[in-house]
N, C-alpha and C positions, 0 to 999 in steps of 0.2 A: 967669228960668222957673218955678222952683221957686216962686215968688210967685205968678205966674199961677195957675199948677195950685190952689194952694191956694184963691185966691180963686174961680175957678169953680167947685171943689166946695163952698164956701162959701155961693154965689148962692141965692136962692131959685128958680131955675129947677127945671123937671124932671128928673127921671132920663135921659132922653133924651135931652133937648138938653143938658145936662152932658155925657154921653155923646162926642157929636156934636163938642162945644168941643173936649174934650179928646183926640181922635182927629185931630180938625184940627192941636192945637198940638204933639202927638208927634209926627204925621206930617213936621213942621219941625225935628226933632232931627236928621235928617242933612244937613239944608239950611244949617243957623247953625253954626257954628264955638261949641263949649260947652265952657268951660274947664274945668279939673279939678276946679274947687271948685263948678261950678255943677251938673256932673256927681252930686260926691258927695251937692250938695242935692234932685238928683233922684232918686237912689237909695236915700239917707235916708229923705225923702217914701213912696217906693214900699214900703221895707222897715215902715214906721209902719205903712202902710192895709194892708198884708196881714198883718202879725205882730198890730197890736193893736187894730184896727178891729173892732165887734161888726156891723156890718151888711154883707151880702153887697157890696151895690152900692161899697162902698168898697175892700173886696178885689179886686173886680173892677177896679177905676181902678186901683188898685195895679199890677195884673198886666200891664194895659194900657200903661201907663207905663215899666214894667220891659222888659217884651217889645220895646216901641218904641227903647230905647237898645239894646238887643240887637241889634237888625236895624240898627240904622245903625251897627255895628263898634264900639260901647263898650264895653270890657270890665266885667265887674263888678269893684268897689273891691275889695280885700285885704281891709280892714277887716270887708267887710260877710262874705266866706269867715271865720267864728269857729267857737267853740264853740258858739254860739245856734243856727248852722246849720240842727241838726236840728228844733228848735222853728219856725222858718222854713219848713221842708219842711213839715212836717205842718200846718201854718196853709194852705199853699200847696195843697196835695192836698182842701182842703175847699173851695176855688172851683169852682163849678161844671163841670158837664163841657163845657159847651159852648164854654167856653173851653180845650180841650184844648192845638191848637197854640202858646197861649201860655205853657200852662203846659210843655207838652216842650221849647220853646224856652229855658225857667228852668232847668229839670232840667238841659239837656244843657250849660247853661255851667258852671253849679256843677260836675257830673261833669268838666268839661275843667279847670276851673279848681282842680280836687283831686285829680287822677289821681295828681300824684306827692307828694303827702301822705301818708303811712305812717299818721297818727292819723285826717284827716278822710276820706279815700277812703272804707275801712271802713262810717266811723258813717253817710255820703249814700248808698251802695249798700245797706247794711241797708236805709234808711228807703224807699228807692227800690222795691227789691223787692219791700217789705210792699207799697205806695200802689199802685203803678201801675198793677196788674191792676186795682183798681176802675176806672180811664177807660176801660177796655176796652168798646166800643159798638158796634152792628152795621154799623160803617162800618170797610169794607176800608182806605182809606187812613190812621186812624186805628191800624189795628193794624199796619199795614206801616211804621209810623214806630214803633211801639213795639219791634217787632221787629230793629229796625236798631237800635235802642236798645241794646237786648239783645247785638247783635252789637258793637257798640262796648264795652260795657261788662258783660263778662260776668256780673260779680259782682251784675249788678242783674236779673239771671233770680230769679222766685221762687223760694223753698227749700220754701213748705209745698206738700203735695200737692194738697191744693183749689186752691192759686191756679195751679199748674199744670195741675191737669185744666180749670179755667176758663179759660185761656189757650188749651190745645189743644181745647176745643169752640168755642172762640169762632173758631177756626181756619177748624173744619170749618163751621160755620154760617154766617159770612161770606160763605165762598167756594161755599160749595153755593145759596146766597140769592141770591148777586150779579146786579144784572140788566146783563149786559156789554153796552155800544154798539161796536158795530164800529169807529169812530174812535178806541178806547181799547186797544186790545189792548195793543200793543206795554206800556203802563203796567201793564196787568192781567198780561201775562208776566212783567213785570220783579218786582211783587210776589209773584206764584206760586212762581216762582225763589228769592225770596228768603226765604218761608216754609221750602220746602224745603230750602235750605242751613241753615237755622236747626235744622229737628227732626230733619237726619239727623244732626247734632253731637250736638242735644239726646238722642235717643235712642241714641246711641253708648254715653252712661254707664249703668252697673248700676246707678246709683242709682233711673233711671228707668225699671226695666222693667215696674214695675207701673203707669205712668202710662202706658207704650207699651200694654198688655194692655188698658186703658180705652179710650186711644185706639182701637186696632183695632176693639173692642167697640162704639163711639159709628159708626164710619163702616161696620162692616156693619149696625149697626141703623137707618142711614140708607137705604143702597142696596138693604136688605132689606125696606124697608117704602116704598118710593117708591113711586107710584101705577100701579098694575098697569097702566093705561091706557096711561102711556107705552110699558111693556113691550109692550103688544100693539102699541101704533104702530110699533115698529119692526118688529116681527115681520111686522107688514103690510106695510111699507115694502119691506121686503127680499123678498119672498114677490112683492110686485106689480109691482117693478122689475127686468127684467133685470142694470140695474147699480147699482141701492141707490142711499140718496141721496147726493147730490153732497156731498162735500167736498173740494172743489179749492181751497177757501180757508177759512182760518182763522177768518175770521168766520161760518162755519158753526157753530161753536162756541157762537154768541149764539141765540137762542131756548131751546128746550124740553130744553138739555144742559148744564144747571147742574149736574151732577153731575160731568163727563168732568174737570175741572181736579183733583178730588181726587184721580185717580191720581199726581199729582207729592208728596202728601201720604203715599202707601203707599209710593211709592219714595227714604221715606226711610227706610224701614224694613229693620234687617238682613235679608241674604236669610236665612240659617240659621233667624231666628225667624219669617219671612214662611212658610216651608215650614212651619212648627210650627204655625203661625195657620192657615194654611188648612186643615193636617188636621183642626186640632183642629174648625174650622167644619163640615167636611164631616161629619164623624163623631159629632157632636154630637145627641144626640136632642132637643133643647131647638128645634133649627133643622126647621121644617115644609118642607116640597117646595117649597111657592108660597113659603116665602121665601129658600129657596137659590136655586129659580130666576130667580128676580127679581133678587137679586147677581149673581150669574154672567150676566147680560145686560146689566147695569150694566158689571161687570167686562169682560166683550168689549168693551164700547162707547168704554172707556178707551184702546182702540186710535187713537183721532181724535186723542188728544191730541197737538201736533205739538210737541212741546219732549222731550228727552233724560227717558224715564221706562223703569219696570219691566215696563209693561203688559204685555209678549209674555212675560215671566217670569212673573208674576202668572197669565195665562189657563194656560200650561202646569201651573202647580201644582195649578191646579184642575181641569184636566184629569186629573193625575193622580191626585188625591186622589178624584174622583169615578168614574173607574173603577174604582178601588181600593177601592170600598165595593159592599159584598154587594147593596146594594139600591137604590142612588143613580146606579145607570148612565147609566137615561133620563135624569137632568135634563141629563146634557152632550148626549146625543143629542137633545134637544128644542130647547136653545139652542142647539147648533150647526146645528141644520137652519135655524133660525129667522135666525140673525146671519148665516153664512157670507158672504152675498153684501156685507155691510156691512164684513166685514172683506177682502174683494176689492177692494173700491171702493177701500180705502186701498192700491191699486199704484197708485192715480193721483197722489196725494200724496208727494210727495219725502221730506218729513219721515217719514212714518207708514210706510213701503213696505216698508223691510227687516224691523219688527216684524210689518208684515201679514204678510208670507210667511213669519213664522218659525210665528205664528199657524194660517195657513191650512195649511201642511204638517203642521202636528200635527194639527190638526181632519181631515183628507183621511186620515191615520193610520188613524185608528181607522172609517173606515166601508169596509173589505175586503170587505163584501158587498153593500152599497148604491152602485150608481154616480153615483144622482141628484146626492147634493151636488157631487161633481165635475163632473158634465156641466153643472149651473146656473151653473158661476162660470167654463165658457168662454167666453160672449159678453163677459164683462170684462175676462178674460186676451186676448183675440184683439183687443180695441179698443187693450189697455195695451200688447202688442206692435206692433201696427200703428201707433202713435204716436210709439214710441221705437227701431226699429231701422233709423231712418235719422236717427239722431240721432249724431251720432259721439263723444259725451260717453263715456269709459272707464268711467265710475261706472255710466251708461244700459246700457252693454255689459255689463257685470260682473252686473248685475239680470236682462238677458235672460236670461243663462246660466243663472240659478239657474231663471226661470220656464221655459226650455227644461225643464231637468232633473223640475222640478214635474209638468211636462204628460206628458214619456214616462215617467215611472215610474207615476206614475197612469192612464195608459192599457194598461200591463202589468197593472197591478191588475184595470181592468175592461174586459176585450177583448170585442170584438166590436159596435162599435159604430163602423163607418168613416162611417157618415152623418154624424154627432157631431162625428167627429174631421178630417173632410175639411177644414173653414175654417180651424183653428187650425193643420193639418199646412202648409197653403198662405200662412200669416199667418208661420210659422216659416222660412220657408224667406228661406235666406243665416244664418240662425243656427246654427252646428254644433250638430249631434247630438249629445247623449251618448252616450260609448263604451260599448260595450254591458256589456261587463264591468264599467262603472263603476255601472251601474245596475245589475247584479247584485250587485255588492256591498254598495250601498246598501240593497236590500232584504232581504241577508241581514244587515246592520246595524238593520234595520226589526224584521225576525224574532227577533233574538236579544232587541233591547229590549223589543220591543211583546209579544213572544209571539203574534205575529198569524201564524196558519200559512198562512192565504190569499195572503200575500206573499212568503212563502219561495220563492226560487228556489236550487237547490241541484246541485252534480253529483251528490248521494248522499242518501239519505234524513236525514230532518230528527231529528237526535237532540237530547236534555235539555239545555235551556243553561245549567245552572247544577251543574257536575262530577257526572254521571249522576244528582242527585238529581230527583227526582219531588214535585208539588205534591198536593193535596187539595182535591177542589171541595168548597164549602160547600153544603150541601142544604138550606139554609133555619136559619140561628143553630146552625150545629154547630161554629164555630170551637172551642168548649170542648173539642169530643172532636179535632177537628185539631191544635191543638196540641201535646195531650198524645201522641197517635199518634205526630208526628214527634219530638218527644222523643226516646220510647220505641224510635224508630225508628236514635238516633242511641245508644241505650243499647249499645254491641256484646254484651254481656254476656248480656243478656236476648233482644236479636233473634238472635242464633247461637244459643242455648238452644231460642226457639219453633220455631226454623227444622229444626233436628237432631231435633227432638222427635215423636214417631209419635202423633198426638192420635185420639181416639177419639170418639165421638158423644156419651160423657159430657162432655167435654170443649167445649162450642163455642167458648168466648171464646177459645182458644187456638188452634183449631183453624183459627178465622174470622181470626184473627192470623197465625197462616203464610201463609194468602191472601195477604193486605193486605200483610206484609211483602215476600213473594217479588213483588207486583206493585212496588212501591216499590221493589224493587233492578234488576228486569230489564226493568218496562213501558219501553217509546220513547216511552210518552206522554207530554206535559207534565208530565199531572195525568191522577188515578184518582178516581174516585168510591167511596169508604166506606160505600156502603149497606147491604151486607152483615155488615159488622163492627158498625155501630151498631145494627142490628136484635137484633143477641145481647149487645151489650156495656152498652148503655144501661138505668139504674135501671127497673122498671117505674111508677117514680111522675114519671117523666120524662115532660114532655109534648112531644109532636114539635111542631118548628119554633117553641119557645121558647127563648130564653136560658138556660144553667147553670152549674153554680159548676163549673171545671174541676176543684178539689182534691176535691171528690164525685165527681167524675167516674172520677178516676184511681184513688181510695180503693176505690171500687166496682169496677173492674177488676180491680185486685190481688186484692181479697179473694173477688173472685167464681173468679177463675184458682186460687187456693190452695184454695178449700173443694172446685173440681172437680176437683181433683189429687188433694185427699184421698179424695174420692168413689170416684176411680178406684182408688186405692190399697190402700182399704180391702177392693176386690172381689178383689185380685190376691192371691194366697197369698204369704205372707214365708217364705224359707227362716232358717233358723237362721242361715247365713252372711251371710244378709241386714242381719240385725236389725243388726250393729255398722257395717254401712256410713255411711259421711258423709253429712247430711240433703242434702247437694246432690244426691244422684241421689233425694232422695225428694219433695223438693219447691222448684220451681224460687224461687217467690216470696219464701217462707223464705230460702232458700239465700241471695236476693241483697238484698231489700230489708226483711228484719226485723230488728231492732235489737233489744235488750234495756236497760231503763230500771229500775235498782234504787233504791228509795227507804229514805229511813233515817231514821227520825224519832225525835227524844230528846224526852223529858220532864224540863221543866226541874226538875221535884218533884223526883220519884222517881229519874230519869236512866235509866231503863229505856229501850232502844231497840227499836223496832218496825220491821221490814223487811220489803219486800214488792216484788214484781219485775212490771213489766209490760212488753209488748212492742208494737211500735209499728211501722207502715211507715210513715208520716211522722212527720218531729218539726216539733212546731210552735212557733213563735217568735212571741210577741204584740209587735207593734207599736204604741206608743201615743201621744198626743198629747204632745210635748216640755212642754208647759206643765202643772204640778201642777192646775192649776183643771180643769175640765170643760170639753170643747170645746162652743161656742156651738152651736145647735140648726142653724145654716147648714152646719155641719161643715166650716169653711172651712179652708184649707190652713195648712199649718204655714207659719210665716214666720220661724222660730229659724235665725238663721246656723250654727248647730252641728248637725254632722248624726252620726248614730248611722252602726255599721255593722255588718253581721252575722254580725261575727266577735264583736263586742263582744254581742249579743244573745244569740249562743251559748254564750259563755262566762258571761253573766248568769244565764242559764237553771240553771246549777249553782253558784248562790250560795245561804247559807244563806237558806233562807225561813224566818220567824216568823211564828208561830202566838198570838196574845196580843188582848186586849181582847172585842171581841165575836167575833171566829174563834178563839177557842180551841181546842187539840185535846182529843181525849176520852179519858183515860189507863184502860186498864184495869184496870191496876192499883192505879192510885190509886182509880179507879173514880167519878172526876169531871172535869172540863173543866179543865184545866191549859193555863199557858203553857209551848210547845213549840219546838224546831227541826228544820227538813228540810232533809236535805241530797240531790240528785239528783245520780246519775251513769250515764252510759250502760256498762252491762256488758260487753255485746257490741254491739259496731261495726256496722251492717251496710256489706257492700261496694259498696252503690249507697244514699246518704243522700237521703232527699226532706227540706228544709226548707219549710214551709208558713210564711210570711209573713201570720200572722192581721193583715190589713189593716181587718175589716168589723166593727163595734161597733155595740149597740143602745142609744139615747139612751131613757132612761127619761121621761125629762122631755116631749120632743118624740113620743115613739113611733116613730120613723123609724130606718133601719137608714143607716148611714152609712158612706162610705169614709176612712179615715185615710192621708192621703195626706204621712206626713211621709217627708222624704228621709233615704235611707242611702246607706250607701258599699259599695261592691262589689268584691268583688276573686276573682281565679280561683281563691285557697287560702283553704282553711280549716281550722285548726290546733284539735287537741284538747289535752285534759289530758294526754293519753300522747304521747309525744314520738314514738315511732314509728310514729303513725299520724296522717294526713293527708289531708283530699279536695281533689281536683281539680274546678271546677266545669264542667260539660258541657253545663248546658242551661238554661234560663228560661222559663218560662211569666209572660207577663206581659198583666195589666188593663190594658186600656185604655177608661177610661169615669169618669164622675164620682160615680158611685152604684155599689152592690154590686148594683144590679136592672138593671144595663141594661152596655151596654159592647160591646166586642169581644177576642177573645183571639188571641193570637200568639204565635209562640216564636221565641228565638235558643239555636240548637244546635252543638257540634260532635263528631265522634266523642268516645265515652267512653273511649278506647285510643290510644295514638301513634297516627298516622298519615303514609302520607307528604306531602309537600304543605306548605306554610306553616304554621308551629307557630301555634297560637292561633286559628285562623280559624274562625271562625264562621258560621254561614247564618242568616238570617232565613228562618222558616218563616211565611208570613200566607195561610194558606188555598192557594191555587193559586198566590200568588206568591211566587217565590226570589228570591235575591240575595244576595252574598257581606257577611257585615258584621264587624266590628271590635269588639270587646271595648271598647277605646276610646272609638268610639263609640255604641254602647251605653250605657255612664256618662254621656256627655255628655248623650245624648236623656232621661238618667233624670233629669237634674238640671232640663233647661229643662222637660220636658212632667211633670210631677205626676200628670195624670190619666192616663198610662201607668207603671202602678206592677209592680213584679215580683213574682209569687206565688207561684210554685213554683220553688225552684230544686233543681236535680239534682245532686247531687255524686258521684263516682268516689275510691273509696279511693286513694291512693298506690301499692301494692302492684298495684291493677289496673288503675291510668291507666297504668302503666310496660309493660302487655304490647303486644306487636305485633299488630296487627289482620291476621286471613289472610281470602282471600275465604269470604262466605258460601256455606254450600253448601246449595240449594234446591232441596229436594226433585225426582225427575225427572219426576212426576205433576204438581208443579206449573209446571214448566220449560217442559212441551207445551202447558199450558193457555196460560200465557202467550206461548210462540211464537208460537200460532194469533194471538192478537190482535195482536202483532207486525206478522205477515205481514198481517193485515186493516188494520191502519195502514201497513205498507209500501205495500200497492194504495193507499191514501187518498192516501199523498205523491205515489207514482208518477203516477198520474193528475193531481194539480195540476202535478207540475212538466213533464209532457209539453206539457198546455197552454199553461204559461208559456212553456218553450221555443218551443212554435209562434209564440205572438204576437213575442217577444223576435226570431226569424227573418223574421217579416212586417215587421217595424221598420226590423232592420239591411237587410232587401232595400227597402226604401224608399229606404234613405239610399242606398243604391249607384246606382239609377237618379235617384233624387232629383239628387245632385250633378252628373248627366253631363248631356250634350246630347241623349241619345240617348230614344229614346220610351220609356216604360214597358214591359215585356215584357207579352205577353199582353192580357189585357181588363183593365182595371182592376177591373171589377167582375165578373170570373171568377174563378177557382182558382189562379192567382198574385198575384193583387192584394191590398189590403187587405182589401177585401167578404168575402175568404174566409175570414176571422178569425171562431169563433163566435159566435153571441150565447150567452153564458155567464156566467152570475153564480155564483160562490161565496164 
């Protein structure tokens, strides 16, 4: 047989004819009995052709014969598995990609033969990992075989970043461009599930975090740049048809929905990372409104994917972060209005209906003042209820109960439309009506979770949901001020002193602070507008509606209060007895925030010492790039594994500073520049220590302001060189953004003195949004999101932290003013409560006669029927 093969190769025939003849001969390998000697000779010929031939045709013939032997079940001879194997593999991978199946067959055989060989297997896997990615082509079948090889031999997964990125990009490109035939659905689903399974394991490895970020960036770039005609078509289809496009069969994935299978890839991303990634996209100023709208539209349509996925969770994340963004809420509302019928239509498809229920409920929650989205879904819901109610399948019965709950809750939210609700109520006959108390409880949970006042039904006045705290409305890029106000509001010493002080017109900032603190303390509203305070507290050079630096704003506010206090005190005659009083009674800012820094400079020539003292309200710590070399123009993130701590930065600020070379110190005694050393130490530690982490730098090479995102370790305790003085952290102002010229501020804070309740409980203040927070959660987020960088840290001295907080004494005139506003708010809540209770009573009334054989009481269109509900939208 080996002689015959050689004869064909040496013949004068054309290459095409030679190939046909050898294919014919090799096809008989499995039909003839080949003894060991013949097998070895043929394998030796194939090895010779692949490893020593110079022409591509001979290598291809050698590969053809070797793969034919393997397909016939004839294993590789042991003599071939030798130390020369790596050379053979190198030659093997040089063969053209068109022979991929044969190459992969040989590679798999070699891997299986060497799997138990501790010396050869690592060499083989290393060679394969370096070369296998070169075989990737725009062919889903080839890619699936490569991924399957990686699953069986994990050591073959490429180790280089470029190869990993190529692999991930290929998966996205192949799947998004794949033209699917309906008769190949099963194979396609199996391949997608294979990719998802591999990526889930791949992305769970910490070493692949940067690959994951690039992978998600690629996915977002793809879905955000998808032709707008597709998005428009989806919206038009949803609006034109009351039932939306039909997806009753998985074959509907064919045609123009090539991006839908990509949700399987997103489902391989860890949930916590996905949440952060979505928030980063939504809050990025580099993402335009149109890009975000296109991307979110595609994400909503990912609900079509019939296999298990995280589509519903991903849509919820987009909704959460879009609605938390001060200016991008409209993106949610626009996309939700255009896709809500597409989502509702998935109630007809068994694999997707549970996810569709979650998404539809989430969408409708955020339309408390707009009944049209809910009303538009009623024809589809009616059709689904009618088709499922006579089915005795337990799963269908459970799903119908969920639909019933969804419908009744939204009828309570949007009362006054009996003509629209009559048909769906008839369709729901025979399906248990949710208990009235259950509906009320659900609506209370919605109100607590979403802060949607229009959905609340309660037996008493709605109260602030988060431990009596009050949010601040963002009045147009005023987050820089809101976070500072909330941090100072949690500073018990400052707040109590401001509230107890009797301010005059000479102190407009403190006077306005008193009113704002009183509102934050006593108002029953979930959030208040700090408009009056901003008018008197913003620096004159700040432009309204523009983002500003919160540290600059904080210093200006404290300086202004101090200056206004000094101006007022200078107008008040001081008696001899008051001269020696402690300064705490003279100046609030100095008493709480002012520290004294002593600088001692020693000339190393004459040993003379020069001392001077500086007062400070905030103490700056400079955060540097960890690399000694200057940062690149792009100001890329620090990838150093070692992290500095705030404590270490604080300690380093007291180390000896040397003045030498071009930075020498001018000694007045020597009358020339000399080498010198300076020691800094805090001579007086303030009660409230403000640490500003200077993260912004100016790059002279590129003339660009950059943000230094070096990771730091944070602790609730800060020690000082004085053993009896240490500080406890009570507030953090965080800058979220990529550069100093953009981004968003929020605060994390707790009371600056001991309080009742869980020890160490922090709160997240993000404009009007408030939530409980833990310090551990903060540190975890800070490590993952480098763009969310703590900027200003508020510390209370230990002797201040141990004080017991007493109730704030709000001035009587402010109590009266806020009480009037609370009464107004109570009336608003009362009217809303009465309207909700009226509708609930009608729903319950309908339930009583609906379940009996008696006629309904009175006239269905009269005062006692459902038609009596007022047409009222709130």
